[in-house]
Every structure is written in C-alpha cells, then in structure tokens.
N, C-alpha and C positions, 0 to 999 in steps of 0.2 A: 541461154542466158541464165545466169545464176539468180536464185531467188533472194528476196529480202524477207527476213524473219523479224517479228516483233515479239520478244519474249519477256514476260514479267517474272519477277523473282529469280533473276539471272545469277545472283551472286553466291547462291548455296544450293545444296541438295540436287534434286533432279534438274532444276533450272540451270544450274552451273554446268552439269554434265552435258546437257543439251546444247547450251550455248557454245561450249568448247568443241563439241562434236560437229555442230553446223559450221562453225568457222573453219574447221579442218577440211571441209568439203570445198571451200572456196566461196561459199555463199556469204551474204552479208547479214549482220545481226544488229538490230536495235535492242540493246541489252538494258533492261530497266531494273532498278533495284533501289531500295531505300538508301543503301550505302554503296554507290557505284565505285568507290575507291577500292573495294574488294575485287574489282575486275581489272586492276592495274596490270597484272601480268598478261592478261589477254589483250589488253590495249597495246602493250608493248610488242606482243607477238604478231598481232593482226591489225596494225594501225589503220589500214585502208578499208578494212572490212567491218569494223565494229564501231558503233556509236553508243556510248554508255550514257544513260540518262538517269538522273535522280528522280525516283517516282514513289510517292506514297499512294498506293492504289485506292485508298479511301478518300482521296482528294480529287473531286471532279475537275477542278481547274487544272491541276497537274496532269490529269489524264489527257485532256484535250490539247494542252501545251505539248506534251510528249509526243502525241500523234502528229501534230502539225510539224514539230521539229523533225520527226523521222521522215515524213514525206518531203519536206524541204531538202533534207540531206541526201536521201536516196532515191527520191522520185516516185516511189511506190511501196506497197506492203503486200507481199504475196502470202505470207503465213502469219497468223496470229496464234500465239500460245499463251493462254491464260493460266499461268502456273503459280503465281504468288498466292500464299495462303498459310494458315497455321491452325493447329488444333487446340482444343481445351477439353479437359476431362472433369466430370462431376455429375451430380444428380441434377435433373432438369430444374428442380425447385431451388437448388443451391446457387445457381448462377445469378450474378448481379445484372441489373438492366444494362450496365455498360458492357459487361462481358457478352451478353446476348447480342447487342447492337454491333459490337466489334466482330463477332463471328460472321454475322450476316453481311456486314459492310465489306469485309475483306474477301470472304469466300463465295459470296453470291452477288451482291450489288456491284462490286468492282468489276468482275468479269463481264457482267451484263453491260455496264457503262462503257467499258473499254471496247467490247464488241460493237456496241452502237456507234461509238466514235469512229471505228475503222470500217464499218459496213459501207458507208458512202463511197470510200475509196475503192473497195473491192467491187462494189456495184458498178462504178464507172469503168473499172478495168474489165468487168465481166469475167472475173476469175479470182480465186483465192481459196485458202483452206484455213478453217478455224478449229484449233485444237483446244477444247476445254478440259483442263486437267482436273478431273473429278476424283473419284476414289471408289473402291469397292464398297466403301461406306455410303456411297450414293445409290447403291442398289440393295444393301443389306444393313439393317439397323442393329446397333449394339448398345448395351447399357453403358452409361457413362459418357457417350459421345453424341447425345441427342442434338445439341446445338450445332456442332460441326456437321453432323449428318443431315440435319434439316437443310443447311445451306447446300450440301452436295446433292441431296435429292432434288432440290429446287434447280440447281444447275443442270442436272440431267434433263429435267422437263423442258428447261429453256433450250437446251441443245437440240432436243428432238423436234420441238415445234419450229425452231429457227431453221433447221435443215430442210423442212418442207417449204418454208418461205423462200429461201434463197437458192434452191437447186436450179431453178429456171434462169438464174443469173450467173450460172457457172461457178457458184461458190459452194464449197464442200464443208461439212461440219462433222467432226468426230469427237465424241466424249471418250477420253482416255481414263481408264478406271484401274489404277494400280492397287495392289495389295501392299504388303509391307516391303519397303525398300531400305537399303542401308544409307539413309540420309539422317539428318538430325530432327526429323518430324516428331519422333517420340522422345527426343532428347531436349536440347536447348530450345527448340521451337515450341515445345509442348508446355501449356500452362494448366494449372489445376485450380478448380473452384474449392471453396471451403467444404469441410466434411459435414454431413448431416446424418443424424441418428437414424438407423433403420436400413441403411443402404450398404452395410458392411460387406455383405456377401455378393452383392451385384456390382454396383459402382466401385465399392471399395476394393474388390478383387482386381478390377480392371486398372484402377489407379496404382495399386501395388505392383501389378505386372509391368505397366508402362514405366514406372519410376524406379524399378529395381535395377535397370541397366543390364539385365540378363537376357532380354529379348534380342535375338540376332535375326533380323529379317532375311528372307531368302532372296529378295530382289536386288539386282545389280543395276544401279542408275546408268552406268555406261552402256549396258546392253539395251536398256529402255530407250536411251537417247538414239541409238542406231535404229531401233525399231520405228521410232517416230519419224526419223528422216526418210526411211524407206516408205513409211505410210504416206507421207506427203507426195512422194513420187509415184504412188500407186494411182492409176486412172479411176479406180473404183474403190475408194477406201470405205471401211465400215462406219456405220453411225456410232457403234459402241465397240471399243477395244479394251478388253480386260487384260491386265498385265500381271503376270506372276502365277506360279502354280498354286500358291496359297489362296489367292483371290479366286482362281478358277474353281477350286474345291469348295470354297465358301459359297459361291454363287450357285453351283450345282445343287448343293444341299438346300439352300434357301428356295430355289425354284421348285424342287421336289415338294417341299413343305407347303409352299404357296399353292401348287397345283392340287395337292390333296385337300387342302382347306377349301379351295375354289369348288372342287367337285362335291365335297360334303355339303356345302351350303348353297349349291346351285338351285335346288328347288325353291329355297326361300328367296334367292335373288330374282328369279323370274316370276315370283308370285305377286309382285307389286304392280304389274301392268294393269292398265284400265281394262275393264271387261269388254269394251267395244273397240279396243285398239288393234291396229294392224302392225305386223312386224315391219319396223322401219326399214330394215335391210331388204325387204321384198318390194318396197315402193320404188318408183322411178328416182325419187330424190335420194333414197338410200343407196341405190345402185350407183348413182353419180358420185356419192360420198365415198363408197368403197373403191371406185375406179380411180378417183383422185388420190386416194391414199395407197393405191397399188395392192389392195387387199382382195384376196379371193375368198368368197363366203359361201 
C-alpha cells in the first residue's frame, strides 16, 4: 500500500524536488506551502495523489487545521517531512528581536508543533517516519549564522530525544543534515541583518560570500529526494543522515577538533566530582540507564 507523505515547504527547493519525486512513485502527498498555487503543475499531473494546502508554519491554528484536513482526505499520515525554513545572516548582536523570533518560530518551534500534531496519528497507527530537515549547520556552528544554527541545533536535540520516546511505538525519526544544495536557500530565501562594526572579517566575509552569487553548491536536490525516498523504505534508517560531500568533510573536521578539545580538558572535566561520589555508571541505576540507551560502557 502506497504511503501518505506530509511535506512542508513543498513549493520550492528541496521540498519541491521531494514532493515531485514522491508523487512519481505513486505515493500520495499532502503538500503544504505558503503559496500552494506554485504547485499547480503538480496538481494537474497528479490530481488524485496530491492535496495542496496553504500553510504558514508559524501559525499553530493553521498547523492543526492542515493535519486534520490531511487525515480526513487520505485517512492516514505515514511520513512527515519538516522541511520549511529559511536562513538569516548577521552578527548575533545585530539581529532584531523580530528576526530572532522569526528564526526560532519557523526553524524550530514550527517543526516541533507539526510533529506534536501528527504524533497522535502515528501513535494510533503504531507506525510512521519523521524526517526533520536540519542542516550541517545543526552539527557545526559558523560565524554569521548563529540564529539559524541555534534553531537547527535545537531541532537535532529534539529529534534525538524524540527517537528514544517513539521507537517502542513503531515510529522512526531521522535528522537529515544537508550541506550546500542548489536551491535558493542562499539566494532569494536568505535575508541579512544590518551590518555592525567589528565583524567585517568574520560575519562580513560570510555575508559577502553568500550574497555574491558566485557560490555554486555541490548538492543535487533531485538526488537528495531519491535518497530520502529510499531512506523511508529502509527498515533500519539512521538517526542522523548527512547529505553531500561538503557536509561530510565539514563534520569530519569538526569532530576531530571536538575530540582533541575533549581529551585536552578531560582532567578538568572529571575534577568536579564530589570526593565521596561513586561512578554513576557503575551503579545499578547507571547500568539500567546505559541499557535503556543501548550504550556499552
């Protein structure tokens, strides 16, 4: 039986590529977007498979209405893809309160709220797969992207914790972490905060790089879409999936730096235990904790 996908941000970029690829497999898609009229060609090609819904992901009422409409129309939701989002570049102190709130609302609060709205459906089904479209920026921080990456780091933590809650319910969770892909993320979708003196060689260089139009990402959205379709069909999907050679290189380098720093400061880290404390991991409670997490210590 063909799956029903619920995809946010379906009208452009990676979301558009994924929506089209899923429809081509014969599966059904609840395609949400701020401007669903941009999906007109897909509606004409796949009239019985697609349900296009107008959705501002920062509006809680619209979220719950969209989910209810989807279930009423297709009867179930097998796959949730929280893809909608946008970036902003600037120094942390330069962002306005509105810009900070907007980043967190769209890139963190919205996927959390959409997930919470769909979880009861998947729990009742005892099946489902949630794909949180994060970013390599949710694993590695960069100057100029502090607010965007704060949201993505938060989404990573949510995905990891959630996966441990819902595994027993037959629900899978994967954090998809792309590097640069040939979408308009760094183009029309990117916004910029005002310039602040002193950041010319850090934030300024990133802003110049992103706004120059010379950056040609390595990632192919169509290939990423096919990977995600295959991912959903895999009986044992990963919790984290990095996409793109660029992202792999960045993460490898960051992990090496983190490991070296961890080892360097390890004596300080363990110097803070109480003098009469016992190693928690050696206690019965600690062993149960490790067992529950599937950790060998």
